[in-house]
C-alpha beads as a LAMMPS data file, in Angstrom:
LAMMPS data file: protein, C-alpha beads

107 atoms
106 bonds

1 atom types
1 bond types

-500.0 500.0 xlo xhi
-500.0 500.0 ylo yhi
-500.0 500.0 zlo zhi

Masses

1 110.0

Atoms # bond

1 1 1 74.857 138.019 -456.260
2 1 1 76.060 134.588 -455.151
3 1 1 73.598 132.835 -457.449
4 1 1 74.569 135.093 -460.330
5 1 1 78.299 134.485 -459.802
6 1 1 77.792 130.713 -459.753
7 1 1 75.613 130.882 -462.868
8 1 1 78.176 133.035 -464.691
9 1 1 81.003 130.622 -463.914
10 1 1 78.951 127.566 -464.929
11 1 1 77.800 129.202 -468.187
12 1 1 81.309 130.338 -469.119
13 1 1 82.840 126.931 -468.360
14 1 1 80.150 125.227 -470.468
15 1 1 80.740 127.740 -473.270
16 1 1 84.506 127.225 -473.188
17 1 1 84.017 123.445 -473.205
18 1 1 81.731 123.773 -476.236
19 1 1 84.270 125.977 -477.979
20 1 1 87.137 123.585 -477.251
21 1 1 85.184 120.568 -478.508
22 1 1 84.424 122.382 -481.791
23 1 1 87.882 123.980 -482.173
24 1 1 86.417 127.467 -481.875
25 1 1 89.016 129.666 -480.149
26 1 1 87.147 132.982 -480.439
27 1 1 83.711 134.191 -479.354
28 1 1 82.214 137.652 -479.699
29 1 1 78.705 138.979 -479.154
30 1 1 77.042 140.236 -482.334
31 1 1 76.245 143.948 -482.368
32 1 1 72.520 143.245 -482.720
33 1 1 72.465 140.809 -479.776
34 1 1 74.484 143.201 -477.620
35 1 1 72.233 146.126 -478.503
36 1 1 69.120 144.058 -477.891
37 1 1 70.364 143.033 -474.455
38 1 1 71.261 146.620 -473.492
39 1 1 67.788 147.755 -474.560
40 1 1 66.071 144.938 -472.651
41 1 1 68.238 145.515 -469.575
42 1 1 67.366 149.223 -469.526
43 1 1 63.657 148.560 -470.095
44 1 1 63.611 146.233 -467.084
45 1 1 65.523 148.747 -464.958
46 1 1 63.167 151.548 -466.018
47 1 1 60.404 149.716 -464.134
48 1 1 62.334 150.247 -460.881
49 1 1 63.683 153.189 -458.891
50 1 1 67.270 152.540 -460.049
51 1 1 67.199 155.144 -462.859
52 1 1 66.193 157.806 -460.325
53 1 1 69.245 157.197 -458.132
54 1 1 72.622 158.831 -458.517
55 1 1 74.333 155.469 -458.159
56 1 1 77.079 153.370 -459.699
57 1 1 74.257 150.956 -460.614
58 1 1 73.430 153.475 -463.331
59 1 1 77.020 154.494 -464.092
60 1 1 76.600 157.839 -462.298
61 1 1 79.962 157.545 -460.550
62 1 1 81.888 158.285 -463.771
63 1 1 81.463 161.804 -465.188
64 1 1 80.322 161.752 -468.808
65 1 1 79.421 158.058 -468.776
66 1 1 76.012 157.300 -470.315
67 1 1 73.441 156.415 -467.658
68 1 1 72.483 152.811 -468.283
69 1 1 71.655 149.989 -465.923
70 1 1 74.876 148.234 -464.917
71 1 1 73.189 145.115 -463.538
72 1 1 70.230 142.972 -464.535
73 1 1 67.271 143.503 -462.201
74 1 1 64.758 141.369 -464.099
75 1 1 65.049 138.430 -461.659
76 1 1 67.621 135.688 -461.569
77 1 1 65.330 132.981 -462.946
78 1 1 64.558 134.957 -466.119
79 1 1 68.241 135.764 -466.607
80 1 1 69.263 132.112 -466.175
81 1 1 66.560 130.919 -468.601
82 1 1 67.754 133.455 -471.179
83 1 1 71.378 132.327 -470.832
84 1 1 70.373 128.647 -470.969
85 1 1 68.316 129.310 -474.109
86 1 1 71.263 131.048 -475.783
87 1 1 73.519 128.070 -475.010
88 1 1 70.889 125.561 -476.179
89 1 1 70.743 127.392 -479.519
90 1 1 74.512 126.986 -480.043
91 1 1 75.267 130.372 -478.489
92 1 1 72.806 132.323 -480.596
93 1 1 73.769 135.986 -480.725
94 1 1 77.474 135.187 -480.589
95 1 1 79.940 134.712 -483.419
96 1 1 82.168 131.700 -482.787
97 1 1 85.198 131.709 -485.046
98 1 1 86.944 128.496 -486.196
99 1 1 90.681 128.200 -485.531
100 1 1 91.560 128.384 -489.223
101 1 1 89.817 131.784 -489.506
102 1 1 91.480 133.150 -486.355
103 1 1 94.893 132.255 -487.803
104 1 1 94.026 134.170 -490.984
105 1 1 93.023 137.256 -489.012
106 1 1 96.305 137.242 -487.070
107 1 1 98.380 136.459 -490.180

Bonds

1 1 1 2
2 1 2 3
3 1 3 4
4 1 4 5
5 1 5 6
6 1 6 7
7 1 7 8
8 1 8 9
9 1 9 10
10 1 10 11
11 1 11 12
12 1 12 13
13 1 13 14
14 1 14 15
15 1 15 16
16 1 16 17
17 1 17 18
18 1 18 19
19 1 19 20
20 1 20 21
21 1 21 22
22 1 22 23
23 1 23 24
24 1 24 25
25 1 25 26
26 1 26 27
27 1 27 28
28 1 28 29
29 1 29 30
30 1 30 31
31 1 31 32
32 1 32 33
33 1 33 34
34 1 34 35
35 1 35 36
36 1 36 37
37 1 37 38
38 1 38 39
39 1 39 40
40 1 40 41
41 1 41 42
42 1 42 43
43 1 43 44
44 1 44 45
45 1 45 46
46 1 46 47
47 1 47 48
48 1 48 49
49 1 49 50
50 1 50 51
51 1 51 52
52 1 52 53
53 1 53 54
54 1 54 55
55 1 55 56
56 1 56 57
57 1 57 58
58 1 58 59
59 1 59 60
60 1 60 61
61 1 61 62
62 1 62 63
63 1 63 64
64 1 64 65
65 1 65 66
66 1 66 67
67 1 67 68
68 1 68 69
69 1 69 70
70 1 70 71
71 1 71 72
72 1 72 73
73 1 73 74
74 1 74 75
75 1 75 76
76 1 76 77
77 1 77 78
78 1 78 79
79 1 79 80
80 1 80 81
81 1 81 82
82 1 82 83
83 1 83 84
84 1 84 85
85 1 85 86
86 1 86 87
87 1 87 88
88 1 88 89
89 1 89 90
90 1 90 91
91 1 91 92
92 1 92 93
93 1 93 94
94 1 94 95
95 1 95 96
96 1 96 97
97 1 97 98
98 1 98 99
99 1 99 100
100 1 100 101
101 1 101 102
102 1 102 103
103 1 103 104
104 1 104 105
105 1 105 106
106 1 106 107
């Protein structure tokens, strides 16, 4: 968890720096990228015992909540490489909105 927390902070800071340098005040995951990640995350978890447990790791602590893996168990190195690749491809899978377009949406 410590490695993941450090990686998350570093990735977010780098992303925010990128956004600031390009005057991009808004970022949102695309539906296809989000869906693809959820599918991948669950496929990885399905190779473990996590789905068999009645645990918050699978969302079982909230009645009616869909049972999906709440954490990535595919190894830290693979996760970090995936995040680094997304950043290297100008945050592929995310929509970054220019300031002028954000002002129009609020207007």
